N, C-alpha and C positions, 0 to 999 in steps of 0.2 A: 504493500500500500504506500510506503514511503516513496518508492519509485514513481508510482502513479501520481502522487501529490506533487512531486517535483516537476512533473511534466504538464501540470495544469496550465501554467502560463503559456506554454507552447500550444496547448489545445485551444485556448481562447484566442490566441493570435492567429491560428491557422484555420480554425473551423468557422466557416460562415454560418449564419443562421440556416438551419436545415429547412430551407424554404420550399414553396410550391414549385411550380415550373421554373420560375426565375432562378431559384437556387438549386435546382436539380440539373446537373450537367448531363447532357447527352454525350454519347461517345464520339470519338474523333473519326469513327468509320462512317463513310458517307454512303455506303451501299446498304439500303434497307429493302429487302426483297418482299416485305409484307405489303402487298398491294393487289388491286384488282383491275382487270382490263375491261374498259367499256369503250363505247364509241367516242371518237374525238369530237371536240367542238367544231362547229362550222368554221371553216377558214376563209369564207368569202365575205366576211364582215368588213366594214370599212376600216382602213388602217388608222389607228389612233396616233401613230408616230411614223409616218412615212418619211424617209430621209429627204432632206431638202438641200443637201450639199455639206453643211457643217455637221460634224460629229461631236456631241457633247459627252463628257465623262461623268459616270456615276460612281461615286466612292462608297463602297460597301464595307462596313465593319464586320469581320468574319471570324467566328470562333474556330480555333485549331491552329495547326502549324503549317507554314508555307512549304510547298513541295515543288520540285522541278516539273513534275507531271502536270500539276494544276496550273502553274505559270505558263507552260507550253500550250495547254488547252485554252486558257484565257486569251493569250496574246495571238496565237496562230490559228485558232479555230472558232472560238466563240465571238471574240471582238470583231473580226471581219464580217461575220454574219450579222451581228447586232448593228454594225455600222450601215450595212446595206439594207437591212429590213426595218430598222427602228431608229436609225440616226443617232445611236449612242454607242459607247463602249464602257466597260466596267473596269474598275481598279479596286483590288481588295486590300484592306488593311487587316493583317492577321494578328490575333491575340490568342495565346494558348489558353486551354481550358482552365488552368489554375489561376489565371489572372483576368479572364475575359470580363467578368462583371465589374470588378474593381476598376479596371482600365477604361471600361465603357463609361462609368460614372465620371472618372477624371477627365476624359476627353470631351464629354458633353458639357461638363461644368466649365471647361476652358474654351468652349465654342470652337473646338477643332472641327474641321470640315468632315462631316459624315453625311452622306445622302440617304443611306438606308442601313438599318441594323435590326438584329434579331434579339428577342428576349422571351421570357415566359409570360404567357397571357395573364396569369393571376396577379402579376405585379403591375399591370397596366395603369391602374388608378394612381399608384404611387409615382409612376413615371410621368403621368400627366401633372400631378401636383408639383413635381420637381422640374416642370417645364422641359422635359426631355423628349417630348414628341408633339408635333404640330397637328392641327386638324387636317383631315384628308378628304373630306366630303367633296369639295370642288375638284381636287386633284384626281380623285377616282373617276368622277363624272366626266372629266375632260380627257382622260388618258387611258381608261381601262375598260372599254366596251367588251373585249374578249374575256377578260378576267371575270367580269360580272356574270358571264354565262356559265361558269363552272364553280364559282364560289357563291352559294345562295345567300339571300338576304338574312336567313336565320343564322348562318355562319358568321356573316359580317357583324351581326348584332352583338356578338361577343366582344367586339372592339369598340363599342360605343360607350362613352362616359358622359353623363349629363347631356345626352342627346346629340353628342358630337362624335364623329368617327375619328378616333385617334390612332387606331391600329388595325391591321388586317390579320385576323386569326387565320393562319395559313395551313393548319393541319386539318383538312376536311376529310375525315376518315372515322371508322369506328373508334370510340374513345371512352367507353364506360370503364370505371375502375382504373382510371389513369393513375399511374405511379403507385398502384396497390398490389402489383404482382412482384414476384421474386423470380429472377432469371438465374438458373443454377446449372451446374455441370451434371447433365443427365448421365453421362458415361460413368461418372464417379458414383452417382446415386445407384445405378444398376450394379456397379462393382461391389458395393457394400451390401447388396441384397435388399434394397428398398425399391418400391415401385412408383410411389408418388409422394407428394408433400401437400398437406392440407392445413396443418396447424403449426404454431410456434414450437410445440413439443416435437413435431416431426422434423423441423429444421434442426433443433438441438441434437436429436438422435442422429441425423445425417452428419452433422459436424463432428460429433464424437466418434462415430464409426469411421469417418474419413480420416480423422486424426490418428486413430488406432491403426488403420490398415495402410495409410499413405502418409507417413510422418514427414515426407518431403514437401507436402502441400502446406500452404500457409493459412488455411482456414477461410472464413468468410471475408469478402472484400468490402462489406457494407453492413451497417447496423439496421438497414431497411426499416426506418421508423414508421413510414406510412403503411407498408404492408402489415407491420406488427400492430399498428393502430387499428386497422381493419380486423385483425385477429382478436384483439382484446376488447373492442368497443361493443356496447350493447345496441348501438344504432350507427348508421352511417354518418360519419363526420366529414364535412366539407370545409376546407380552409377558406375563410372569407374576409380576411384583413391582410395587413402587411405581414409577410413572412409566415410564421407558424403560431402566432400568439392566440388567435381566436378561431374557433371552429363553429360551424352551424350544424345542429342536430336535425337531420332530415325527418325524423319522426316527431321529436318534441317541438320542433319549429322554433328553437331558441339559439341564441349565441352563447358560447361558453369560453371561459379561459381554458385553453387547451391543457395547460399545465396543472389544472385542478381536476381534470377528468380521471376517472378510474383507469381508462385505457392508457393514459400517459404513465400513471403509477405502475401499472402491470408491465408495460413494455420496458420501463426503466429497470424494474427488478429482474425481468427476463434477461436484459442485456448485461446487468451486473452478474447474473449467474453464469453467463457465457464467458465473461472475463475471469471469474473465479475458477471456472473449470479449465482455463487455459485455452479456450476455443477462439477468443478474440485476441488480436494483436493491438498494441498501443496505437499503431498508425491509423487504425480505424477512426480514432478520435482526433489525434494530433494532425493527421493529414486527411481529413474527411473528404475534401473536394477531389482527391485523387482516386476515389473509389472505382470509377469507370476504367481508368488506366490500369489500376491494380487487376481488375477482372480480366483485362485483355492480356495480362502477362502469362496466363495459362496455368497459374499455380494457386488460384483462389477458387472458392466454392460457389459463391453467389453474390449478386448485386441487385439493387432495386430494379425491377423490370417494368416494361410496358408491352402492350400487344405488339409482337413482332420484334422485340429487342434482340431475341436470340439470333434472328436473321441479320440484324444490323451489325452485330459485333463478332459473329462467328469467324469471319476471315481473319480478324486480328488475333483472336484467341488461338486459332489453329496455326497461326504463324509461330506460336511458341509451344503449342500442344497439339500436334497434327491430328490426333485421334479424338479431340474434344467434341462432345455433342452437348448442345445447350437446349434447355426447355424452360418455358415460363409457367409458373403456377400461381393461382389465386388463393391466398389464404382465406379461410372461412368461406369456402366456395358457394355454400348454400345461402349466404346472406344476400340481401338485395344489392343489385348493381345499379350505380347511378352515373349518368353523364353529368359531369360537374363543370365542364368548360367546353367552349366551342373550339376544341383542339387546344393543345397545350402550348402552341407556339404563336408568337405574334410578330409581325413586321412593322416597323415604325420609321418615320421620317423626323429627324430632330429639327429644331429651329435653326441649327447651324448649317443645315443643308444648303448647298449652293445650286443644286440641281434636283429639287424635289419632283419636278415633272418628269425628269429623266428616270428617277427611281421608279415612278409609276409605269413609265414606258417599258422598263425592264421587266417588271412583273407582268404587264399585259402581254409582252412578247412571250414570256415563259409559259403563260397559261393560254396562249392563243390556239395551240394544237397539241395533241399528244406527241407529235414528232418533235416540236420545240421542247416540250417538257423532258422527253427522254434524251434529247441532245444535251440539255443542260446537266443532266445527271450522269450520262455515260459517254457523251461525245457522238460522233457520226456513226450511224449504223454501218456495220461491216468492219469498223476499225477495232473496237473493243468488244462488240457483241453483234449478234443477229437475233431476229425475232422469228421464232419457229412455233407454230401452233399456239399462238397467243402467249408465248413465254419468252423471256429474255434469256438467251444462251450466251454466257460470257466466254470469250475466247480464252481468257485466263481467269480461273476461279478465284485467284487471289486479288483480282482487280477490285478496288473499293469505290470506284466511281469518282466523280468530280464534286459538284455541288451536293450538299446533304439532301437526301430524299425527304427525311422527316421535316426539314425546314419548309418545304413547299408541298407537302403531301396532298394529293387530291384524288379522290376516289374515281373521278371521271377519267383519269389518265394513267394512273400507276399500273404497273404490270409485274406479275410475279416472275422471279427467276426460275430457271428450270430445275434447280436443286430443292425447291420448296415442296414439301409433301402435300398431297391432296387433303390430308387430314387438317393440316394447318390452314389451308385455303378455306376449307369448310368452316372451321372455327372462326376465322377472320371475318368471313362474309356474314356470319350469323351472330357475331359477338354482341351487338347491341339490340338483338331482337326482343329480349325481355327486360331490357334496361329501363329504368325510370329516369326522367329528366329532373335534375336537381332544381329545387326552388330558387337557388341563388346562381343559376348558370349565367345570367346576364347582370348580376349585381357587382358593382365596383365600389368599394369603400373609399370615401373621401376623407383622408386623414388630416386635412388642413386645420381642423378645430382641435386636434390633439397631437400635434407634431412633437411638442416637448415631452409629453407623456410617452408617446411612442418611442422616442429616442431613449428615454430613461428605462423603459421596460425592455427594449431590445438589448441594452447594455447588461441588464441583469440576466436576460435569457442567454446571451452569449457567454458571459462570465461564469454563470452558476448552473443554469438549466441544461445547457448543451452537454457538459460532462455527466450530469445526472441522467439525461436521456440516453447517452451512449453507454450507460452502465459503468462508466469509468471511475466513479466514486461511490461510496456507500450511500444507498438511498435513504435509509432511516436516519442517518446522521446529518446529511446535507439538505434533504428536501425541506424540512420545516423552516430552516434558516433562509433558504432561497425563496420560499413562498412568502415569508415575512418581508423580504426585500422587494419582491415583485409587487406585493400589496402597497408598500410604501412608495413605489415608483408610480402607482396609479393605475394598475391593471383593471381594477373594478370600474373606474371611470371610463377607461378605454373600451371595455366590453359593452358598457352601457351606451356609448356613442355608436358602436357597431349595431347594437340592437335597435337604437332609435332610427338609424338609417335603413335598417332592414324593414322596420315597420312602415316607414315612408315608402320604400320600394314596393312592398307588398300591396299597400293601399293604392299606389299609383298604377299598379299593374293588375288590379282586380283580384288579388289573392284573398281567399276567405280563410284566414287563420284564426 
């Protein structure tokens, strides 16, 4: 325990708030094979951005590391085509996953030129209040006729704050139980004699058996707090304020301080038991944001998942563990499934943008046709892939693509790769069939009345509750003190403000609660 306490400072410095989409890093792999093939949108619509001679530059802030292959694709294949067909070219500013969100905030605060950037949809209202994104209504109307054909109004509604379109929810695809799955090494699960995982106890059994039979492995790569919340909660909780401080109970119809819920207490104790059993490593807490890169090293057991994540990262995992097989599981699988966001991703244009119209023209070009969409993801057909029987056949199975598929995912265009099983396709296509729509799917909390309280609460959460949530410190000793400090910081007033806005939102939208 002395060792753990000595590392707490490192934990609080390196662990970001375990946030919703905005704080949950996707992998650096850009090939996501989870998709479905449908008819392409009409390509005979009027061109919103026909070139007029001059070519304008669109600067995109992009998460991940720069590669020679991506640079070659941008400069020699994509940009010539964009210039000819849309009168634009793109320039990418790369920021690694471990620094993307911090650097994004710094760059936007300094008014550094960025024309388009990506973030998590649940954090949109905070980004609006921080003046990090500008209204898009007129820009979309003027530049995006083709995009509007494949991103429906119901999807775009997720990017509306106070009646204004500030972001484009770009992941139009099955999305219930987002971030509530666990993606694990199925080959190791099979090897230890287990068939599936449904509960937290199953996960612990898996970790213990893997530890005993494969001591060279390093255990879990992630504390998976949202899947564990689903496991331990009596009702579905949907995060509805900044970061992770407040949840909405889908059955009780109320807002709660997440850190006072029984689910938080139980998952914290579970994670503590994992540390005490030697099944968690310190880096899960001290280097939390590296969880996805850990999983891709091929020596870890699981990471927080989403529908199809196993397909997104398998190439990277197999680069280090050639025989690896991944599969995603939903803990507490019989509980209700909720669609809680219009896709987890959002594309925004900051006020510092010098070419906001060009940013919209880029998106309109990408969504104009399935051919454009696939070109942005994989390059020209025949170079890296062919299409056979409605499937993408990669020439090199290790090819991870160019632009991230999940960043622009659209059910009208995406196509499965040939290595994806029919069982997964069936699951994907029916995933939302019995899902319920969250009451707060289009709710965006306005924190402007409680900014100081929010800042004070987040400091307590980062310094005291994150180590508790990770199981890094003793729950019984540390929780009462941390809760006292959170109360002093004003969490009750903060929750009350969330509830007040929820009540107004429900009344304005005809909810009968």
